N, C-alpha and C positions, 0 to 999 in steps of 0.2 A: 504494500500500500504506500503510495507516494505521500510526501509531506503535505502537498497541496490538498489532496483528498482528505487526509487526516484532519487538517484544520477546517476544511469545509464541513466535514461530518461533525466536528466538535461544535461548530456554529449551529448546525441543524438541531443537535441534541440539546444545546443550551437554551434554545428558544422554545422548545416543545412545551415546557410547563406554562408558558405565557399564552399558549394557543387555547387553553381551556375557555376563557371568555370570548376569544375570537370566533370560535365555531358558532355559538348562538347569535353573536352579533352579525356575522355574515349571512346566516339564514334569515334573520329578521330584516336585514337590509334588502335582500332579494325579494322577500315577500312584500315589503313596503313599496318597492318600486312598482310592482304590479298593482298593489292597492291604490297607489296614487294615479294610476292610469297610464303608466309608461309601458311600452311593450317589452318583451323579454330581451330583445336585441339591444335596445337602448339601455335598459337596466344593467345588463351584463357589460356593455361597452364602458360604462363608468368605472367598473372594477378593473378593467384593463388600462384605461387611459388615466384615471385619477388615482386609483389604488390608495384610497384613504377613506375609511368608513365614515367618519364624521363629516368630511367634506362632501362625500357622495350624498349623504342624507340631506345636507343643507341645500345643495344645488337642486336636487329633485323636489324637495319640499317647496322651495321658493318658486321654481318654474311651475309647479302644479297650482300654486296660489296666485299666479298671474304676474309674478315679478319679471322684469325684462332680463334677457340673457346677460346683459352687462352687470346688473345688480347681482344676479345669481352667481356668476363667475367670480365677481369681486368678493362677495360674502364667503364663498367657498374658499377662496384664496386666503382670506383673513384667518379662517379656521386653521389653515395649514401653515401659517407663518412660523409656528414653532419648529418646523423642519429646517428653517434657515439657521436656527441656533444649533440644531443637531449637526448640520453640515459644517458649521464653523468649528465645532468641537472636534469632529473626526478628521477634518481636513489636515490638521497638524500631523496626523499619522499616515496620511495618504499622499504626501507631497511628491513621492517618487513615482507615482503612477501616471500613465498617459491620460489625456483628456477623455478618450473613449472609456477608459476604466472609471474615471470620476463621474461621467454622465450616467453610466450604467449603475454604479453604486448609489448615486443620488436617487435613482428611481426605487431602489430597494430599501432605502433608509427610512424605515417606519419607526413608530414608537417602540415596539417590541424589539426590533432588530438593533436599534440604538442602545436600548437598555442593557442588552447582553454583550454586544460586540464592542461597545466603547470600553467596557472593563477589560475585555481581552486585548484590545489594541493598546491600552495603557500598560498592561502587564507584559506585553510581548513586543515592545517598541523596536527591538533590534531584529525581529523576524521579518524578512522581506516578503514573505508570503502571508503575512497576518491578515491582509484584506480578504482572504478566502473565508475567513470566519464570518464576515459581513455578508458575503455571497451565500454562505450556507444558511444563516439565520434569515436573511431577506427572502431567498427563494422558497424556503420552507413556509414562511408566512404567505408568500404570493400564491403558492399552489393551494394552500388551505383556504385562503380567502376566495379564490376563484371557484373552488369546489363548493364551498358553503353558499356562495352567491347563487350558483346554479340550483342547488337544493332549495333555497329560499324562493327563487323564481318559480320553480315547479310547485311548491307548496302554496305560493301566493295565487296561483291560477286555479287552485281547487278549494282553498279555504273560503268559506262564506263571508260576504262583506259585513254581515252583522257582528262579526267578532271584533271589528274595528282595529285592525293591525296598526293603523296610523298612530294610535295612542301610544305605541311603543317608542315613538320618536322622542317625546320629552322624557320618557322613562330612561331611555338609553343615555341621553345627555346628563340626566340627574345622576346616573350611575358613574359617569366619568368625573362628576364634580365631588363625589363623596370624599375622596382623599384630600381635597383642598379645603374641606370644612374644619380641619383641625387647627388651623392657624388664623389668628384674628385678622391679619392684614389680607390674607386670601379671602376671608369671609366678607370683608369690607368691599373688596373689588367685585366679588360675585354679586353682592346686594346692589352695588352701584350700577353694574351692568344690567341687572334685572329691572331695576326701577327705571333706568334710562330707556330700555327697550319698550316698556309699557308707556312711558311718556311720549315717545316718538313713534308709537305703533302705527299711527295714521300718516306718517311721513310719505311723500311721493316715492313711487317706484319701489316700495317695500324696502326702503333704505334704512329702516330702523336698526337692523343688525349691524351695519357698518357704523352708524352714529353711536350706538351704545358701546360698541367695541372701542371706538376712539376715545370716548369719555372714560371708559374703564381703564384704558392704557394711561391716560393722563392721571387718573386717580392713583394707579399703581406707581407712576413716576414720582408723584408727590409723597406717597408713603415711603418710597425708597430713600428719598432725600431727607425725610424726617428721621428715619431710622439711622442714617449715616451721621446726622447731627447729634 
């Protein structure tokens, strides 16, 4: 077994425990896409092109609510801005790679892949094949996400509308917020964002998501400055 394959396999195994919540999330997304009125091809295409569960839900929900494509894409991009931070962190370990490698790895750099591969990259900084760990973790998540999306699309086409699968959208995002409720500053930003979105709910072009996000970012910036002082 080559060293590259060993590192690849290590990445795949390291990320497997984090796949437990990804499986139901992928199934829910596929079912929601059908519930919102999008066809199976469009729903599945988002898993290929966007490959980010939260962003995929945002863009489909906004489009189904009548938002313009510009607002939908912008809002979806705002949700994914955290990946810029992921890229900035891992880039210090991948400077020796070609641009083709960096572009490919950026596509695979998800929350779960970053969580496990960043630790490996830091501990094995001298290994020139260390990036194969990110390939292993990223591809494992990619295949599982594609498979669960397809399962969800199939279930969404046979589940009765009366079950109201769209209600799982806010539940999914609430689940993502649970870990951030433990710190006061995080809680303040969450409340500020929620109140702002309610206040600007009737803003033109369904732009309340962008407006509330900007306000919350400014609030977070003020809190950071206060904490530093």
